[in-house]
Structures are given as structure tokens and as C-alpha cells.
Kinemage of the C-alpha trace (Angstrom):
@kinemage 1
@onewidth
@group {chain A} dominant
@subgroup {mainchain}
@vectorlist {calphas} color= white
{ca met a 1} P 10.182 -3.352 -0.989
{ca thr a 2} L 9.783 -1.192 -3.804
{ca arg a 3} L 8.356 2.278 -3.019
{ca phe a 4} L 5.593 4.283 -5.054
{ca ser a 5} L 6.424 7.690 -6.452
{ca arg a 6} L 6.245 10.575 -3.947
{ca met a 7} L 2.922 12.001 -4.601
{ca pro a 8} L 0.684 8.638 -4.850
{ca val a 9} L 2.646 7.670 -1.590
{ca leu a 10} L 1.512 10.786 0.200
{ca met a 11} L -2.306 10.386 -0.879
{ca leu a 12} L -2.227 6.453 -0.075
{ca ala a 13} L -0.889 7.167 3.272
{ca thr a 14} L -3.298 9.995 3.899
{ca ala a 15} L -6.072 7.606 2.948
{ca met a 16} L -4.816 4.587 5.305
{ca val a 17} L -5.655 6.948 8.432
{ca leu a 18} L -9.626 7.163 7.633
{ca gly a 19} L -12.227 4.644 9.102
{ca gly a 20} L -13.465 1.469 8.497
{ca ser a 21} L -14.003 -0.504 5.061
{ca leu a 22} L -17.046 -1.178 2.982
{ca thr a 23} L -17.713 -4.199 0.549
{ca ala a 24} L -18.993 -3.613 -2.754
{ca gln a 25} L -22.168 -5.033 -1.729
{ca asp a 26} L -22.549 -2.520 1.045
{ca asp a 27} L -24.673 0.660 0.579
{ca pro a 28} L -22.468 3.357 2.133
{ca pro a 29} L -24.307 6.267 3.879
{ca gly a 30} L -24.465 9.236 1.726
{ca ala a 31} L -23.694 7.031 -1.381
{ca pro a 32} L -24.613 8.382 -4.902
{ca lys a 33} L -28.424 7.217 -6.070
{ca thr a 34} L -26.728 5.940 -8.928
{ca pro a 35} L -23.363 4.677 -10.703
{ca asp a 36} L -21.132 7.846 -11.498
{ca pro a 37} L -20.482 7.617 -15.302
{ca gln a 38} L -17.121 9.401 -14.610
{ca val a 39} L -16.206 5.840 -12.449
{ca ala a 40} L -16.864 3.722 -15.633
{ca lys a 41} L -14.743 6.116 -17.775
{ca asp a 42} L -11.845 6.130 -15.429
{ca val a 43} L -11.958 2.231 -14.908
{ca ala a 44} L -11.914 2.049 -18.765
{ca glu a 45} L -8.875 4.419 -18.929
{ca phe a 46} L -7.234 2.594 -16.136
{ca met a 47} L -7.552 -0.959 -17.768
{ca arg a 48} L -6.209 0.810 -21.141
{ca leu a 49} L -3.159 1.788 -19.371
{ca val a 50} L -2.854 -1.429 -17.543
{ca asn a 51} L -2.976 -3.462 -20.477
{ca asp a 52} L -0.400 -1.297 -22.476
{ca lys a 53} L 1.676 -3.924 -24.425
{ca gln a 54} L 5.223 -2.380 -23.553
{ca met a 55} L 3.750 -2.003 -19.853
{ca ser a 56} L 4.979 1.637 -19.991
{ca lys a 57} L 1.731 3.166 -18.496
{ca asp a 58} L 1.982 1.793 -14.841
{ca val a 59} L 2.674 5.455 -13.175
{ca glu a 60} L -0.271 7.096 -15.203
{ca ala a 61} L -2.446 3.772 -13.959
{ca arg a 62} L -1.489 4.583 -10.295
{ca thr a 63} L -2.978 8.081 -10.578
{ca tyr a 64} L -6.635 6.114 -10.535
{ca leu a 65} L -5.399 3.997 -7.546
{ca ser a 66} L -4.590 7.070 -5.718
{ca lys a 67} L -7.895 8.624 -6.608
{ca trp a 68} L -10.171 5.381 -5.902
{ca val a 69} L -8.284 4.727 -2.360
{ca leu a 70} L -9.657 8.141 -1.309
{ca ala a 71} L -13.059 7.732 -2.946
{ca tyr a 72} L -14.021 4.039 -2.761
{ca glu a 73} L -16.063 4.134 0.694
{ca thr a 74} L -18.451 6.787 -1.020
{ca met a 75} L -18.872 5.229 -4.186
{ca his a 76} L -21.925 3.510 -5.601
{ca pro a 77} L -22.179 -0.221 -4.843
{ca lys a 78} L -21.886 -0.804 -8.489
{ca asp a 79} L -19.104 1.355 -9.022
{ca gln a 80} L -17.184 -0.331 -5.981
{ca ala a 81} L -17.849 -3.530 -7.886
{ca ser a 82} L -16.293 -2.215 -11.024
{ca val a 83} L -12.889 -1.005 -9.196
{ca ala a 84} L -12.800 -4.308 -7.747
{ca thr a 85} L -13.203 -6.210 -11.036
{ca ala a 86} L -10.534 -3.941 -12.525
{ca leu a 87} L -7.905 -4.325 -9.728
{ca glu a 88} L -8.469 -8.303 -9.737
{ca ala a 89} L -7.807 -8.046 -13.463
{ca val a 90} L -4.511 -6.425 -12.335
{ca phe a 91} L -3.382 -9.676 -10.623
{ca ser a 92} L -4.988 -12.312 -12.724
{ca lys a 93} L -5.613 -10.976 -16.309
{ca ala a 94} L -2.937 -8.207 -17.285
{ca lys a 95} L 0.366 -9.061 -18.292
{ca val a 96} L 2.753 -9.952 -15.659
{ca arg a 97} L 5.241 -7.343 -14.430
{ca leu a 98} L 8.697 -7.886 -13.434
{ca pro a 99} L 9.466 -9.087 -9.919
{ca glu a 100} L 11.520 -5.923 -9.378
{ca lys a 101} L 8.931 -3.682 -10.826
{ca ile a 102} L 5.877 -4.269 -8.824
{ca glu a 103} L 4.542 -0.681 -7.921
{ca leu a 104} L 1.484 -1.343 -9.717
{ca tyr a 105} L 0.793 -4.339 -7.977
{ca glu a 106} L 1.682 -2.527 -4.593
{ca ala a 107} L -0.790 0.299 -5.066
{ca ser a 108} L -3.479 -1.769 -6.233
{ca thr a 109} L -2.862 -3.879 -2.798
{ca val a 110} L -3.505 -0.364 -0.701
{ca val a 111} L -6.343 0.046 -2.216
{ca leu a 112} L -7.805 -3.445 -1.807
{ca ser a 113} L -6.503 -3.425 1.324
{ca arg a 114} L -9.152 -0.878 2.271
{ca met a 115} L -12.135 -2.517 0.751
{ca gly a 116} L -12.962 -5.134 3.119
{ca lys a 117} L -14.520 -8.582 2.232
{ca thr a 118} L -14.347 -7.661 -1.398
{ca gly a 119} L -10.636 -6.574 -1.211
{ca ala a 120} L -9.757 -9.543 0.836
{ca lys a 121} L -11.268 -11.729 -1.887
{ca val a 122} L -9.015 -10.553 -4.514
{ca leu a 123} L -5.912 -10.582 -2.385
{ca lys a 124} L -6.223 -13.938 -1.501
{ca asn a 125} L -6.680 -15.030 -4.945
{ca ala a 126} L -3.659 -12.711 -5.775
{ca phe a 127} L -1.547 -14.458 -3.093
{ca ser a 128} L -2.537 -17.953 -4.121
{ca asn a 129} L -2.312 -17.146 -7.852
{ca ala a 130} L 0.510 -19.590 -9.411
{ca arg a 131} L 1.670 -16.729 -11.378
{ca tyr a 132} L 3.659 -15.543 -8.500
{ca ser a 133} L 4.607 -18.696 -6.862
{ca lys a 134} L 8.186 -18.574 -7.485
{ca ser a 135} L 10.800 -17.461 -5.268
{ca glu a 136} L 11.481 -14.089 -6.819
{ca trp a 137} L 7.824 -13.206 -5.742
{ca val a 138} L 8.208 -13.523 -2.111
{ca ala a 139} L 8.400 -9.611 -1.684
{ca leu a 140} L 5.143 -9.291 -3.415
{ca arg a 141} L 3.593 -12.270 -1.666
{ca gly a 142} L 4.535 -10.803 1.563
{ca arg a 143} L 2.982 -7.424 0.823
{ca leu a 144} L -0.216 -8.964 -0.418
{ca ile a 145} L -0.483 -11.282 2.968
{ca ala a 146} L -0.100 -8.037 4.813
{ca gly a 147} L -2.687 -6.153 2.870
{ca leu a 148} L -5.094 -9.437 3.637
{ca gly a 149} L -4.688 -8.646 7.447
{ca gln a 150} L -5.296 -4.903 6.741
{ca thr a 151} L -8.986 -5.544 5.696
{ca gln a 152} L -9.705 -7.120 9.211
{ca asp a 153} L -11.972 -9.467 7.348
{ca leu a 154} L -12.724 -12.577 9.638
{ca gly a 155} L -13.313 -14.735 7.017
{ca val a 156} L -9.689 -14.839 5.687
{ca cys a 157} L -8.513 -14.704 9.159
{ca asp a 158} L -7.602 -18.713 9.497
{ca phe a 159} L -5.937 -18.442 5.830
{ca ile a 160} L -3.557 -15.872 7.413
{ca val a 161} L -2.879 -17.895 10.558
{ca asp a 162} L -2.235 -20.969 8.461
{ca thr a 163} L 0.211 -19.220 6.264
{ca ala a 164} L 2.151 -17.971 9.175
{ca leu a 165} L 2.598 -21.281 10.555
{ca arg a 166} L 3.076 -23.254 7.373
{ca asp a 167} L 4.386 -21.114 4.694
{ca thr a 168} L 7.790 -22.449 3.316
{ca glu a 169} L 9.352 -18.792 2.959
{ca asp a 170} L 10.635 -16.936 6.303
{ca gln a 171} L 9.689 -13.633 4.875
{ca ile a 172} L 6.136 -14.630 4.062
{ca met a 173} L 5.825 -16.392 7.711
{ca ala a 174} L 6.917 -12.870 9.113
{ca lys a 175} L 4.754 -11.025 7.081
{ca ala a 176} L 1.544 -13.216 7.971
{ca gly a 177} L 2.262 -12.971 11.538
{ca glu a 178} L 2.701 -9.276 11.578
{ca ala a 179} L -0.913 -9.036 9.403
{ca leu a 180} L -2.659 -10.981 12.236
{ca gly a 181} L -1.710 -7.847 14.647
{ca his a 182} L -4.722 -6.175 12.464
{ca tyr a 183} L -7.118 -8.274 14.461
{ca glu a 184} L -6.455 -6.562 17.685
{ca lys a 185} L -9.926 -5.092 18.051
{ca thr a 186} L -11.757 -8.612 17.239
{ca asp a 187} L -13.522 -10.703 19.773
{ca leu a 188} L -11.280 -11.985 22.292
{ca lys a 189} L -12.330 -15.706 21.544
{ca val a 190} L -10.812 -15.014 17.989
{ca arg a 191} L -7.790 -13.229 19.356
{ca arg a 192} L -7.181 -16.199 21.825
{ca glu a 193} L -7.278 -18.760 19.282
{ca ile a 194} L -4.784 -16.652 17.120
{ca val a 195} L -2.583 -16.425 20.064
{ca lys a 196} L -2.906 -20.229 21.030
{ca lys a 197} L -1.554 -21.268 17.649
{ca leu a 198} L 0.989 -18.491 16.955
{ca leu a 199} L 2.596 -19.038 20.448
{ca lys a 200} L 2.859 -22.885 20.020
{ca arg a 201} L 4.781 -22.477 16.329
{ca phe a 202} L 6.599 -19.384 17.637
{ca val a 203} L 7.848 -21.762 20.702
{ca glu a 204} L 8.622 -24.698 18.341
{ca ile a 205} L 10.576 -22.980 16.222
{ca his a 206} L 12.695 -21.409 18.810
{ca asn a 207} L 13.502 -24.414 20.534
{ca gln a 208} L 14.701 -26.232 17.031
{ca ser a 209} L 17.019 -23.323 16.497
{ca arg a 210} L 18.472 -23.646 19.616
{ca thr a 211} L 20.032 -27.290 18.829
{ca glu a 212} L 23.660 -27.349 19.149
{ca thr a 213} L 24.472 -30.619 17.008
{ca leu a 214} L 26.909 -29.532 14.434
{ca gly a 215} L 25.625 -29.296 10.859
{ca asp a 216} L 22.125 -29.839 11.845
{ca pro a 217} L 20.249 -28.678 8.924
{ca val a 218} L 16.846 -28.041 10.549
{ca ala a 219} L 18.939 -26.086 13.352
{ca glu a 220} L 20.357 -23.998 10.797
{ca thr a 221} L 16.980 -23.284 8.851
{ca arg a 222} L 15.312 -22.660 12.207
{ca lys a 223} L 17.902 -20.041 13.178
{ca arg a 224} L 17.080 -17.994 10.008
{ca thr a 225} L 13.125 -18.852 10.223
{ca tyr a 226} L 13.618 -17.627 14.239
{ca ala a 227} L 15.257 -14.195 13.197
{ca ala a 228} L 12.864 -13.497 10.431
{ca ile a 229} L 9.693 -14.004 12.651
{ca asn a 230} L 10.870 -12.665 16.131
{ca asp a 231} L 10.018 -9.225 15.909
{ca pro a 232} L 6.837 -9.046 13.878
{ca trp a 233} L 5.390 -11.981 15.961
{ca asn a 234} L 6.387 -10.401 19.252
{ca thr a 235} L 4.714 -7.122 17.838
{ca thr a 236} L 1.382 -9.288 16.942
{ca leu a 237} L 1.435 -11.103 20.383
{ca ala a 238} L 1.553 -7.877 22.236
{ca lys a 239} L -1.168 -6.428 20.154
{ca leu a 240} L -3.559 -9.398 20.658
{ca thr a 241} L -2.964 -9.734 24.360
{ca gly a 242} L -2.206 -6.342 25.682
{ca gln a 243} L 1.145 -7.634 27.231
{ca ala a 244} L 4.692 -7.004 26.263
{ca phe a 245} L 7.285 -9.925 26.013
{ca arg a 246} L 10.165 -10.393 23.975
{ca ser a 247} L 10.763 -14.004 24.484
{ca pro a 248} L 8.757 -17.133 23.263
{ca gln a 249} L 9.605 -18.708 26.836
{ca asp a 250} L 8.089 -15.484 28.590
{ca trp a 251} L 5.055 -15.722 26.514
{ca glu a 252} L 4.410 -19.445 27.224
{ca lys a 253} L 5.017 -18.779 30.853
{ca trp a 254} L 2.057 -15.923 30.572
{ca trp a 255} L -0.180 -18.038 28.262
{ca asn a 256} L -0.149 -21.028 30.857
{ca asn a 257} L -0.800 -18.822 33.662
{ca his a 258} L -3.449 -16.192 32.098
{ca lys a 259} L -4.804 -18.250 28.874
{ca asp a 260} L -8.408 -18.508 30.217
{ca glu a 261} L -8.579 -14.979 32.092
{ca asn a 262} L -10.461 -11.833 30.219
{ca trp a 263} L -7.256 -9.864 29.024
{ca asp a 264} L -9.231 -6.857 28.362
{ca ala a 265} L -10.420 -6.435 31.658
{ca lys a 266} L -6.794 -6.799 32.905
{ca gly a 267} L -5.779 -4.059 30.198
């Protein structure tokens, strides 16, 4: 995955350790009483840079993203909505960047992943956008589904689960499974349902990958899929259950014995 330049990365990484997210409809404690005129100016300049015909201003545009990821939670709700609209336009209206030059998309995803329901809506739409449906966009779509999980919005949890179970790209299945790990603090009922569905598919893929019939195309495909999802899915199952197994068979045995118990009480 393409990396940001050093300074934006440092600023974005710093922001990722801050507290929860607010949507553009929330009124954050201590937020300004009125919209900040500077935000409107920044959004306008950001869009000017993004819409550069030669697409040569993305580095400059990303400086605003570094600024917004730090300031978003304390913005006036109208300013939050303005920023969200600008980021939505990056994916849906601005000229499509080259698949190997997606720094602007990646930086926008980081900001959106901090924006709760508002960011989740934009990320889901971007992930499903026909613009990015071809195979050369797999890396971007993987980053988008990962960002979607980082919003921790329960409204998109089923969408992420469905993507993990059914997407045709191994890398997307892996990233979607990894994204579900961000729901580790949610209600046990929700986590139990995620684990149930993810584990069933995990066992199925593993069993199909072990078919020894020479030249079996399903087995060959499933071997690649299993290799891609093994680590991220194991990690997510561990986060959601508080357990630590490394094979689908061990997870299945544990599930059959403990699926109805209070996992949190058992630590």
C-alpha cells in the first residue's frame, strides 16, 4: 500500500490515538457556537487543489486532511458536514487518480474513519462505487473497508461481515475480516453473531483448501484464500472472544463448547 509523505503520516498517526468519533449531526462539547469562516475557506481551497486538471496538487491538498483529522471532533456541526461533503467528492466527483497514486484517497480514508456514522456512509459508498470495481483498485478497496471498520459504526457491521464472507477478492476478504476486529468493545450479542458467521466461513474455506484431488480448481483457489485470511481472521476472532487459537478446528471446538457463555465474565 502506498504510504503518505512523512509529515502527514506523523500527524495522522497522532490523531488515531485520540478518543471516539462524532458525526456531523452531533454537537461536540465545547464546539464553537457558530461555523468557523476559516473552515469554509479551507474546504474551498482543498476542493480547488483536488480539482486541479493535472492532478498535481494532491500533496498540498493532503495538508488540509492532516489538519482536519486533528480538528474534526471540535468543529461546529455545519463545519463537520462541510468537510464530509468535500471528502465524499474526492471519491465520487473528482477526477479519478491512477491506481498506483492513491495517497489522496488513503489520507481521506483516515479522516473519514474518525467521523463515525458520517464517515461510514461516505466510505461505504466509495467502496461500492463502480469507479473502483476493477482489479487494479483492490488495494484501495481494502483500505476503504478497513477504514469502515475503524468507524465502529454498527450500521455498517453487517455490510462488512457480508464483504468478508462473499467478496471475490482474497485481499478484500482479509481486510474485511480484519476490520471486524474494531467491534471488540461492542455488545456481546453483536460479537457472538460476527464470530458465528466468520467462523463458519473460516472452517468451510479451510476444509475446501485441504482437498487433495489433483488439479481441483476449487481447492487451489481456496488454498490461496485461506493463506490470505488466516492471520487477520484469527486476530479478529481473538479480539472478539478474548481467546487465542490459531486454527479453524480449534476455534470450532471452542465455539461448540462455549458459544452460549458470557465470554466477558470469563475474561
